[in-house]
SERO-4910 file (N, C-alpha, C, O; in steps of 0.05 Angstrom, whole numbers):
BEGIN
 pado doro    nc1    nc2    nc3   cac1   cac2   cac3    cc1    cc2    cc3    oc1    oc2    oc3
  Met    A   2429   1668   1669   2417   1661   1649   2387   1688   1652   2376   1698   1672
  His    A   2383   1691   1625   2361   1710   1626   2331   1701   1619   2321   1696   1597
  Asp    A   2317   1702   1646   2290   1688   1634   2269   1706   1623   2268   1729   1631
  Ser    A   2249   1695   1599   2233   1698   1589   2208   1715   1601   2205   1714   1625
  Pro    A   2193   1728   1586   2168   1743   1607   2153   1724   1614   2138   1728   1633
  Glu    A   2153   1698   1600   2127   1670   1600   2148   1661   1618   2145   1679   1635
  Ile    A   2168   1647   1627   2181   1637   1649   2182   1654   1677   2183   1646   1700
  Thr    A   2182   1681   1667   2181   1698   1702   2159   1692   1707   2156   1675   1725
  Leu    A   2134   1706   1692   2108   1696   1703   2102   1664   1714   2090   1659   1735
  Leu    A   2112   1646   1700   2104   1616   1709   2120   1613   1737   2109   1602   1755
  Arg    A   2150   1625   1739   2161   1621   1770   2141   1637   1783   2129   1623   1800
  His    A   2133   1657   1783   2113   1674   1804   2090   1659   1803   2072   1673   1812
  Leu    A   2079   1635   1795   2049   1629   1797   2063   1599   1804   2045   1584   1813
  Leu    A   2082   1588   1804   2081   1556   1817   2082   1562   1844   2088   1583   1855
  Pro    A   2074   1538   1856   2068   1513   1850   2032   1517   1832   2018   1537   1835
  Ile    A   2027   1501   1820   1999   1495   1804   1976   1498   1831   1978   1486   1853
  Gly    A   1955   1516   1822   1943   1528   1839   1944   1543   1858   1927   1544   1876
  Lys    A   1972   1561   1858   1978   1584   1884   1962   1611   1870   1967   1623   1849
  Val    A   1946   1615   1885   1928   1645   1871   1943   1675   1879   1941   1683   1902
  Ala    A   1950   1683   1868   1968   1704   1866   1956   1741   1859   1940   1748   1841
  Ser    A   1966   1754   1873   1950   1777   1872   1965   1788   1844   1989   1788   1841
  Leu    A   1942   1801   1820   1960   1810   1803   1974   1829   1797   1988   1834   1777
  Arg    A   1968   1850   1830   1987   1875   1829   2011   1870   1841   2027   1889   1841
  Glu    A   2019   1846   1853   2040   1837   1862   2054   1821   1846   2078   1820   1851
  Val    A   2046   1808   1828   2060   1804   1805   2069   1819   1774   2085   1810   1758
  Leu    A   2054   1841   1774   2059   1860   1761   2083   1874   1773   2103   1877   1758
  Gln    A   2085   1881   1797   2105   1893   1813   2130   1883   1814   2151   1894   1808
  Gln    A   2124   1852   1829   2147   1839   1830   2156   1827   1803   2174   1811   1807
  Thr    A   2150   1827   1781   2162   1820   1757   2171   1836   1735   2186   1831   1716
  Gly    A   2160   1859   1742   2166   1888   1724   2151   1874   1702   2143   1869   1725
  Ile    A   2145   1867   1691   2120   1863   1670   2096   1878   1670   2083   1881   1690
  Lys    A   2091   1887   1650   2079   1915   1633   2041   1899   1633   2043   1879   1619
  Ile    A   2020   1900   1641   1993   1889   1626   1999   1883   1596   1993   1859   1591
  Pro    A   2009   1897   1575   2012   1883   1544   2025   1861   1549   2017   1838   1545
  Glu    A   2049   1869   1561   2067   1841   1556   2058   1814   1574   2065   1792   1566
  Leu    A   2044   1816   1595   2025   1805   1612   2007   1784   1599   2006   1759   1600
  Leu    A   1993   1803   1585   1977   1787   1566   1986   1777   1540   1972   1763   1526
  Ser    A   2011   1785   1532   2012   1767   1511   2027   1736   1518   2029   1714   1507
  Ser    A   2041   1753   1551   2051   1715   1545   2040   1699   1561   2052   1679   1568
  Ile    A   2012   1707   1571   1992   1686   1579   1975   1676   1557   1960   1657   1559
  Arg    A   1977   1692   1531   1968   1679   1499   1986   1655   1500   1980   1631   1502
  Ser    A   2007   1664   1497   2029   1643   1485   2028   1622   1502   2027   1601   1490
  Leu    A   2027   1619   1526   2026   1598   1549   2005   1583   1542   2007   1559   1542
  Glu    A   1981   1595   1535   1955   1579   1534   1956   1565   1507   1945   1543   1505
  Glu    A   1968   1575   1486   1972   1560   1459   1988   1539   1464   1984   1522   1446
  Thr    A   2012   1527   1484   2028   1510   1491   2011   1495   1502   2013   1472   1496
  Gly    A   1986   1502   1523   1975   1483   1541   1972   1485   1569   1964   1466   1584
  Phe    A   1981   1512   1577   1979   1526   1597   1951   1532   1616   1937   1541   1598
  Val    A   1941   1532   1629   1909   1536   1634   1913   1560   1663   1921   1557   1686
  Phe    A   1906   1578   1650   1902   1609   1673   1871   1605   1683   1850   1595   1675
  Arg    A   1880   1617   1706   1847   1631   1714   1851   1656   1730   1872   1662   1742
  Arg    A   1832   1666   1730   1842   1707   1723   1817   1715   1736   1795   1707   1726
  Thr    A   1818   1729   1754   1798   1760   1764   1804   1778   1753   1822   1776   1737
  Asp    A   1790   1806   1759   1805   1834   1760   1828   1831   1771   1847   1836   1756
  Ser    A   1835   1819   1802   1851   1830   1816   1861   1801   1821   1871   1803   1843
  Glu    A   1863   1776   1812   1884   1755   1821   1887   1740   1801   1869   1743   1783
  Ile    A   1904   1726   1797   1918   1709   1777   1927   1670   1783   1943   1662   1800
  Ser    A   1918   1658   1771   1936   1632   1782   1941   1612   1757   1930   1616   1735
  Leu    A   1956   1592   1762   1965   1576   1745   1948   1548   1751   1954   1534   1769
  Ala    A   1929   1542   1735   1904   1514   1740   1915   1498   1732   1916   1480   1748
  Ala    A   1930   1493   1706   1945   1464   1695   1965   1473   1674   1965   1497   1666
  Glu    A   1985   1454   1663   2009   1458   1652   2003   1437   1638   1989   1422   1650
  Pro    A   2010   1428   1611   2014   1413   1593   2025   1388   1600   2048   1386   1609
  Asp    A   2008   1367   1595   2012   1339   1601   2040   1334   1583   2053   1315   1591
  Ser    A   2047   1342   1569   2074   1338   1541   2093   1360   1560   2086   1382   1568
  Leu    A   2122   1343   1563   2140   1363   1560   2146   1386   1556   2158   1388   1535
  Ala    A   2143   1408   1568   2145   1435   1556   2173   1455   1569   2172   1459   1593
  Pro    A   2197   1467   1555   2210   1475   1564   2205   1497   1582   2220   1502   1601
  Gln    A   2182   1512   1577   2176   1538   1592   2172   1525   1625   2178   1538   1644
  Ala    A   2160   1501   1626   2151   1492   1652   2173   1480   1671   2170   1479   1695
  Ile    A   2195   1470   1656   2212   1464   1660   2243   1483   1665   2263   1472   1673
  Leu    A   2242   1502   1661   2261   1528   1655   2246   1551   1685   2259   1568   1698
  Ala    A   2218   1545   1688   2208   1558   1708   2219   1546   1740   2218   1561   1760
  Arg    A   2228   1518   1742   2229   1508   1760   2256   1499   1771   2262   1486   1791
  Leu    A   2269   1509   1754   2301   1514   1762   2308   1534   1772   2296   1556   1769
  His    A   2336   1529   1789   2352   1543   1805   2377   1536   1799   2391   1531   1818
  Thr    A   2386   1535   1777   2414   1525   1771   2428   1540   1761   2415   1557   1748
  Ala    A   2457   1543   1762   2473   1565   1745   2488   1548   1724   2500   1566   1712
  Ala    A   2495   1528   1713   2498   1519   1689   2477   1504   1678   2467   1513   1657
  Ile    A   2466   1478   1689   2459   1460   1683   2427   1473   1672   2414   1490   1684
  Gly    A   2424   1465   1656   2391   1473   1644   2393   1492   1630   2374   1499   1616
  Arg    A   2420   1510   1631   2417   1534   1621   2408   1540   1597   2406   1564   1593
  Asp    A   2399   1519   1571   2379   1521   1557   2364   1489   1553   2376   1468   1552
  Val    A   2342   1491   1551   2325   1467   1548   2312   1463   1523   2297   1480   1512
  Val    A   2317   1441   1516   2304   1436   1492   2285   1416   1488   2291   1397   1503
  Val    A   2263   1410   1472   2246   1391   1465   2243   1382   1444   2240   1398   1425
  Phe    A   2243   1354   1438   2239   1343   1410   2217   1326   1409   2222   1305   1421
  Arg    A   2199   1326   1401   2174   1312   1397   2186   1276   1390   2172   1256   1392
  Glu    A   2209   1277   1384   2219   1249   1371   2248   1256   1357   2252   1270   1337
  Thr    A   2262   1244   1369   2284   1240   1354   2308   1215   1353   2306   1199   1372
  Ser    A   2325   1211   1340   2340   1183   1344   2348   1172   1370   2346   1150   1382
  Ser    A   2364   1202   1376   2382   1203   1412   2387   1226   1416   2395   1241   1398
  Thr    A   2382   1237   1444   2384   1256   1453   2416   1260   1460   2429   1281   1463
  Asn    A   2424   1234   1461   2456   1238   1457   2469   1251   1430   2486   1269   1429
  Asp    A   2457   1237   1409   2467   1247   1388   2464   1274   1388   2484   1287   1385
  Arg    A   2437   1288   1392   2427   1312   1385   2457   1335   1403   2470   1355   1396
  Val    A   2456   1319   1428   2477   1338   1452   2499   1334   1432   2506   1355   1420
  Arg    A   2512   1312   1425   2539   1311   1413   2544   1332   1390   2567   1340   1389
  Gln    A   2528   1339   1373   2523   1355   1353   2528   1377   1363   2545   1391   1353
  Ala    A   2514   1385   1382   2516   1411   1394   2538   1411   1410   2545   1434   1417
  Gly    A   2553   1393   1417   2580   1411   1433   2602   1405   1413   2625   1412   1419
  Ile    A   2596   1392   1387   2610   1396   1365   2609   1429   1359   2630   1443   1361
  Ser    A   2590   1436   1355   2583   1460   1349   2591   1487   1363   2588   1509   1354
  Gly    A   2600   1482   1382   2612   1492   1405   2590   1508   1436   2597   1524   1453
  Ala    A   2563   1493   1433   2550   1497   1451   2558   1503   1478   2579   1491   1484
  Leu    A   2544   1521   1500   2553   1527   1527   2549   1495   1539   2533   1478   1530
  Glu    A   2567   1492   1559   2553   1475   1581   2535   1479   1593   2532   1501   1605
  Gly    A   2514   1457   1594   2488   1460   1614   2466   1456   1591   2447   1446   1603
  Leu    A   2462   1458   1572   2447   1448   1551   2442   1428   1556   2459   1411   1564
  Ala    A   2409   1421   1552   2398   1385   1563   2370   1390   1543   2353   1407   1546
  Ile    A   2371   1378   1531   2353   1363   1506   2344   1335   1514   2356   1314   1521
  Phe    A   2319   1341   1513   2294   1323   1523   2278   1313   1498   2273   1329   1480
  Ala    A   2271   1290   1497   2254   1281   1476   2229   1261   1492   2229   1245   1511
  Glu    A   2206   1273   1471   2186   1256   1481   2190   1223   1471   2183   1208   1489
  Gly    A   2197   1214   1454   2199   1191   1453   2232   1188   1428   2238   1207   1413
  Gln    A   2248   1166   1429   2274   1160   1414   2270   1141   1395   2254   1123   1400
  Thr    A   2282   1142   1374   2280   1113   1360   2298   1096   1357   2296   1073   1352
  Lys    A   2325   1113   1362   2348   1093   1368   2363   1102   1397   2386   1108   1398
  Gly    A   2343   1102   1420   2355   1102   1444   2369   1079   1448   2362   1056   1442
  Arg    A   2401   1089   1466   2416   1068   1469   2427   1072   1495   2429   1094   1506
  Gly    A   2434   1042   1509   2444   1046   1533   2478   1028   1534   2489   1027   1512
  Thr    A   2489   1019   1550   2518   1008   1555   2516    988   1540   2498    973   1535
  Tyr    A   2545    991   1531   2554    975   1509   2529    966   1484   2519    944   1480
  Gly    A   2524    986   1474   2504    992   1450   2479    982   1447   2465    979   1428
  Arg    A   2474    975   1480   2445    961   1476   2420    979   1475   2414    998   1490
  Lys    A   2410    969   1454   2378    988   1455   2359    997   1481   2348    983   1498
  Trp    A   2358   1016   1479   2336   1032   1502   2310   1036   1494   2304   1057   1483
  Val    A   2295   1017   1500   2270   1026   1489   2262   1053   1512   2264   1053   1537
  Ser    A   2253   1071   1496   2236   1092   1499   2220   1112   1486   2226   1132   1473
  Gly    A   2186   1097   1495   2168   1105   1488   2163   1130   1488   2172   1147   1504
  Ala    A   2148   1133   1470   2129   1173   1466   2115   1175   1496   2097   1159   1502
  Gly    A   2124   1193   1512   2107   1207   1532   2109   1177   1562   2093   1176   1580
  Asp    A   2133   1154   1559   2127   1136   1579   2153   1147   1605   2152   1144   1629
  Gly    A   2169   1158   1591   2189   1172   1614   2195   1200   1606   2182   1219   1597
  Leu    A   2226   1195   1614   2243   1215   1616   2274   1213   1595   2296   1211   1605
  Trp    A   2270   1215   1575   2293   1221   1556   2310   1235   1550   2307   1245   1528
  Phe    A   2334   1243   1562   2351   1268   1556   2377   1263   1564   2387   1245   1577
  Ser    A   2386   1282   1554   2417   1284   1545   2426   1316   1560   2409   1334   1563
  Ile    A   2455   1318   1567   2460   1339   1585   2493   1341   1572   2507   1321   1569
  Leu    A   2499   1364   1568   2529   1371   1552   2542   1386   1579   2529   1404   1590
  Leu    A   2563   1380   1587   2573   1373   1605   2608   1386   1587   2615   1380   1564
  Arg    A   2621   1404   1607   2649   1414   1598   2668   1405   1617   2688   1419   1620
  Ser    A   2666   1382   1633   2681   1382   1651   2715   1379   1641   2720   1367   1620
  Arg    A   2738   1391   1658   2761   1386   1656   2770   1361   1681   2793   1366   1689
  Ile    A   2763   1347   1689   2776   1329   1701   2788   1307   1686   2779   1305   1663
  Glu    A   2805   1293   1691   2824   1276   1680   2799   1250   1674   2776   1245   1681
  Pro    A   2820   1240   1655   2796   1227   1628   2796   1203   1656   2774   1203   1666
  Lys    A   2810   1188   1666   2807   1163   1691   2788   1175   1705   2772   1159   1714
  Glu    A   2782   1201   1710   2759   1208   1736   2735   1214   1728   2716   1222   1741
  Leu    A   2738   1209   1693   2705   1215   1682   2684   1194   1688   2661   1204   1686
  Pro    A   2683   1163   1697   2664   1148   1712   2650   1170   1731   2626   1175   1726
  Arg    A   2663   1182   1751   2649   1201   1771   2626   1209   1762   2604   1200   1769
  Leu    A   2631   1228   1744   2604   1241   1724   2575   1223   1726   2553   1234   1732
  Val    A   2579   1193   1721   2561   1175   1721   2553   1178   1749   2530   1184   1757
  Gln    A   2577   1172   1766   2561   1168   1794   2549   1189   1806   2533   1184   1824
  Leu    A   2553   1211   1800   2541   1236   1809   2515   1232   1806   2497   1230   1822
  Ala    A   2518   1229   1769   2487   1233   1760   2461   1214   1777   2440   1222   1786
  Ala    A   2475   1183   1779   2466   1171   1789   2460   1172   1816   2438   1163   1819
  Val    A   2470   1179   1836   2462   1193   1862   2441   1214   1859   2420   1213   1873
  Ala    A   2447   1234   1840   2430   1248   1842   2401   1248   1836   2381   1261   1844
  Cys    A   2407   1226   1817   2366   1216   1803   2360   1197   1826   2338   1197   1835
  Ala    A   2375   1185   1833   2364   1164   1859   2347   1184   1881   2323   1183   1888
  Glu    A   2365   1198   1887   2357   1227   1909   2324   1233   1902   2304   1227   1915
  Val    A   2326   1246   1880   2303   1263   1861   2287   1239   1859   2266   1243   1871
  Val    A   2288   1217   1849   2260   1199   1848   2252   1185   1874   2232   1171   1875
  Glu    A   2273   1188   1903   2261   1177   1923   2239   1192   1934   2220   1183   1946
  Arg    A   2243   1219   1927   2219   1242   1939   2189   1238   1928   2170   1249   1939
  Ser    A   2185   1221   1905   2159   1215   1894   2150   1192   1893   2129   1185   1882
  Val    A   2169   1172   1910   2158   1142   1906   2170   1131   1934   2190   1139   1946
  Glu    A   2149   1106   1943   2151   1092   1964   2176   1073   1959   2171   1057   1942
  Gly    A   2201   1072   1971   2221   1048   1963   2242   1063   1957   2241   1085   1947
  Ile    A   2270   1045   1966   2289   1063   1965   2303   1052   1932   2299   1031   1921
  Val    A   2319   1073   1924   2331   1069   1900   2355   1063   1898   2371   1080   1907
  His    A   2366   1037   1885   2389   1029   1892   2406   1030   1865   2394   1030   1843
  Ile    A   2430   1032   1867   2449   1029   1844   2459   1005   1831   2473    991   1844
  Arg    A   2455   1000   1808   2469    969   1805   2489    989   1780   2482   1006   1764
  Pro    A   2517    977   1788   2536    989   1779   2542    977   1746   2537    953   1747
  Pro    A   2548    983   1728   2558   1012   1724   2538   1033   1733   2541   1049   1751
  Asn    A   2526   1032   1722   2507   1059   1713   2472   1054   1706   2461   1068   1689
  Asp    A   2455   1031   1722   2426   1028   1727   2412   1034   1761   2419   1028   1783
  Leu    A   2391   1048   1750   2380   1051   1774   2355   1035   1777   2339   1039   1759
  Val    A   2346   1015   1800   2341    995   1813   2317   1004   1838   2325   1013   1859
  Leu    A   2285    999   1830   2269   1004   1845   2249    985   1845   2236    984   1824
  Gly    A   2239    963   1870   2233    942   1871   2237    920   1854   2222    904   1843
  Asn    A   2264    922   1852   2273    898   1837   2276    897   1805   2281    879   1789
  Gly    A   2272    926   1802   2262    927   1773   2282    941   1766   2297    952   1783
  Lys    A   2287    944   1732   2315    970   1724   2291    997   1716   2272    995   1700
  Leu    A   2298   1019   1733   2275   1041   1733   2294   1067   1712   2286   1087   1700
  Ala    A   2319   1057   1716   2338   1084   1691   2362   1072   1689   2371   1056   1705
  Gly    A   2373   1080   1669   2396   1081   1652   2416   1108   1650   2405   1130   1648
  Leu    A   2448   1106   1651   2457   1120   1651   2478   1126   1629   2497   1112   1638
  Leu    A   2487   1136   1609   2508   1130   1590   2524   1154   1579   2516   1169   1561
  Leu    A   2546   1155   1590   2562   1172   1586   2578   1173   1565   2592   1152   1565
  Glu    A   2585   1191   1538   2603   1186   1519   2618   1207   1515   2612   1231   1510
  Thr    A   2643   1195   1517   2667   1220   1508   2676   1201   1484   2669   1181   1473
  Ser    A   2705   1232   1482   2724   1221   1464   2752   1239   1464   2750   1262   1471
  Ser    A   2770   1231   1457   2798   1246   1457   2790   1269   1444   2789   1293   1451
  Ser    A   2783   1256   1423   2773   1296   1405   2752   1303   1412   2737   1310   1394
  Trp    A   2744   1304   1435   2721   1329   1441   2733   1345   1463   2753   1336   1474
  Asn    A   2723   1366   1471   2728   1378   1497   2705   1386   1505   2696   1409   1509
  Phe    A   2691   1357   1509   2665   1361   1525   2655   1325   1529   2667   1305   1521
  Gln    A   2632   1325   1543   2620   1296   1552   2593   1302   1549   2584   1324   1553
  Val    A   2578   1280   1540   2552   1275   1538   2539   1264   1555   2549   1241   1555
  Leu    A   2519   1264   1576   2513   1250   1593   2483   1247   1588   2466   1265   1593
  Gly    A   2477   1216   1577   2455   1214   1579   2442   1194   1597   2453   1174   1607
  Ile    A   2412   1204   1600   2386   1187   1621   2373   1186   1612   2366   1202   1595
  Gly    A   2359   1160   1621   2330   1149   1614   2323   1138   1636   2336   1123   1650
  Ile    A   2296   1149   1638   2283   1144   1672   2251   1133   1670   2235   1150   1677
  Asn    A   2244   1115   1664   2218   1100   1670   2195   1110   1688   2190   1101   1710
  Val    A   2183   1128   1678   2164   1150   1692   2128   1127   1691   2119   1108   1703
  Arg    A   2123   1141   1674   2097   1130   1662   2089   1100   1674   2074   1091   1691
  Ser    A   2113   1086   1652   2105   1057   1651   2132   1045   1638   2148   1057   1624
  Ala    A   2133   1019   1648   2160   1012   1630   2162    996   1612   2139    994   1604
  Pro    A   2178    980   1595   2176    964   1576   2183    931   1588   2202    923   1601
  Arg    A   2158    915   1578   2164    895   1589   2188    876   1564   2186    874   1540
  Leu    A   2211    864   1585   2235    859   1579   2239    832   1582   2245    826   1605
  Pro    A   2239    810   1564   2241    778   1569   2270    780   1589   2292    790   1584
  Asp    A   2259    764   1615   2284    762   1633   2304    782   1635   2329    779   1637
  Tyr    A   2286    807   1634   2299    830   1655   2277    841   1669   2260    850   1654
  Pro    A   2273    843   1687   2249    858   1704   2259    899   1704   2281    911   1706
  Thr    A   2230    907   1702   2231    937   1690   2212    947   1706   2189    939   1709
  Ala    A   2223    970   1719   2200    989   1734   2199   1016   1729   2220   1029   1727
  Ala    A   2174   1027   1727   2163   1057   1724   2160   1073   1757   2153   1061   1778
  Met    A   2167   1101   1754   2165   1106   1781   2137   1111   1787   2137   1115   1811
  Gln    A   2111   1113   1777   2089   1110   1779   2076   1087   1790   2054   1088   1801
  Gln    A   2090   1065   1787   2087   1036   1797   2085   1040   1827   2072   1025   1842
  Phe    A   2102   1065   1839   2111   1065   1868   2102   1095   1877   2116   1102   1896
  Ala    A   2082   1113   1871   2083   1134   1869   2058   1135   1876   2042   1122   1864
  Ile    A   2050   1155   1901   2018   1156   1912   1999   1172   1889   1978   1166   1878
  Asn    A   2015   1193   1888   2007   1214   1868   2011   1215   1840   2025   1195   1836
  Lys    A   2007   1226   1816   2004   1228   1795   2033   1249   1793   2036   1267   1809
  Ile    A   2052   1244   1775   2084   1250   1777   2079   1265   1751   2068   1253   1733
  Ser    A   2089   1294   1747   2089   1316   1730   2112   1306   1719   2129   1306   1736
  Arg    A   2122   1297   1697   2151   1292   1684   2154   1323   1681   2177   1321   1670
  Asn    A   2149   1356   1681   2155   1375   1674   2174   1378   1702   2197   1386   1703
  Ala    A   2156   1367   1724   2160   1388   1752   2187   1362   1754   2209   1371   1759
  Leu    A   2184   1339   1752   2216   1312   1751   2237   1316   1748   2257   1312   1763
  Ala    A   2232   1333   1709   2256   1336   1690   2273   1362   1714   2294   1356   1726
  Ala    A   2260   1388   1716   2267   1410   1729   2291   1393   1762   2315   1393   1768
  Glu    A   2270   1384   1774   2285   1368   1802   2313   1360   1798   2332   1363   1814
  Leu    A   2314   1346   1769   2333   1330   1767   2353   1342   1752   2375   1331   1754
  Leu    A   2350   1363   1734   2373   1373   1728   2376   1391   1754   2400   1394   1756
  Asn    A   2364   1405   1774   2379   1419   1801   2384   1404   1811   2397   1413   1830
  Gly    A   2381   1374   1812   2400   1357   1833   2418   1354   1828   2436   1360   1844
  Ile    A   2426   1344   1801   2456   1336   1785   2474   1358   1783   2498   1354   1780
  Glu    A   2460   1387   1784   2477   1399   1787   2487   1409   1817   2509   1417   1823
  Asp    A   2473   1406   1827   2486   1410   1864   2504   1393   1860   2526   1405   1859
  Trp    A   2507   1365   1856   2528   1344   1857   2554   1355   1842   2578   1353   1848
  Tyr    A   2541   1367   1818   2563   1370   1793   2590   1384   1808   2614   1378   1809
  Leu    A   2567   1415   1826   2585   1434   1831   2595   1431   1850   2620   1433   1851
  Asn    A   2582   1426   1873   2584   1424   1907   2597   1395   1917   2612   1396   1936
  Arg    A   2590   1367   1902   2594   1356   1929   2605   1325   1904   2591   1312   1889
  Trp    A   2638   1325   1912   2644   1311   1897   2670   1295   1920   2665   1296   1944
  Gly    A   2690   1284   1913   2703   1276   1933   2687   1243   1949   2672   1226   1939
  Asp    A   2699   1246   1978   2699   1227   1989   2659   1223   1994   2646   1203   1999
  Gln    A   2650   1250   1989   2619   1251   1995   2598   1232   1978   2578   1218   1981
  Leu    A   2621   1242   1953   2611   1216   1932   2602   1192   1929   2582   1180   1923
  Glu    A   2635   1186   1939   2639   1153   1941   2627   1143   1963   2625   1118   1964
  Leu    A   2617   1160   1983   2601   1141   2009   2570   1146   2000   2553   1129   2006
  Ala    A   2565   1167   1986   2540   1165   1972   2529   1148   1954   2506   1140   1954
  Phe    A   2549   1143   1937   2546   1120   1906   2548   1095   1921   2531   1078   1916
  Lys    A   2569   1089   1942   2568   1054   1948   2551   1049   1962   2545   1026   1962
  Ser    A   2536   1068   1979   2517   1061   1991   2492   1054   1986   2475   1047   2003
  Arg    A   2488   1055   1959   2469   1053   1945   2473   1032   1928   2453   1023   1917
  Cys    A   2498   1021   1920   2505    998   1902   2493    973   1915   2494    971   1939
  Ile    A   2478    950   1897   2471    926   1899   2484    908   1894   2484    888   1909
  Gly    A   2499    909   1872   2503    882   1848   2523    894   1816   2529    916   1807
  Val    A   2526    876   1811   2531    891   1785   2517    881   1756   2514    857   1750
  Ala    A   2510    902   1741   2486    891   1716   2499    877   1700   2522    882   1693
  Pro    A   2483    855   1690   2480    837   1670   2493    847   1648   2494    834   1627
***
């Protein structure tokens, strides 16, 4: 995957607040001064904030909303996240990825939405996904595993997401089979794998309550921020999730996955 100048610049300036020598940035990235200035202007228009002197530069802040550049700059994947798209609102990210898969998009495409109007979960249940409240996204996979093994894609994603979430919260993230994540006795996240015998791809949808969780009758919910010490960056979290999912997807199948999944299971979803 080839990084744009904007993403290359962000890679060298992250984490936020790090001060870098302007000369070293130019030398290490190969970016020329005119291109650097153009990249900074472009990123500032998106909501990034820079601090500059004649000799130093730093990234002071990034957009509060999801920004593809902020996600891509934090990735170290080979396939997952090869392209990242963010919609302000869409019916369902799974619908978008399905359309892309039918059109021949490459494996690893990740589509996020700030809000979904028709988000869905298991058994066709509605998934409440308010604008800016969480991470609602879907990944295009082209796994060649046998149909009977497809549930493992949900298992590896559940384990990966649980591991990533635990880095930012106090508490253990459990898995309630077949595809819910639970934190503090409340539903934190849901996963949905959609396939078809007429497709040569799979759609992996994930919804995680980050800032707040919907209040549902007789169904306790949870959000990451309730259990976090610091404010959670959704851009950083999105990248960590894609990194973690690829690690399990490419490297950690078999007995290791089965053990990790079973060790987190607590019961059966209603």
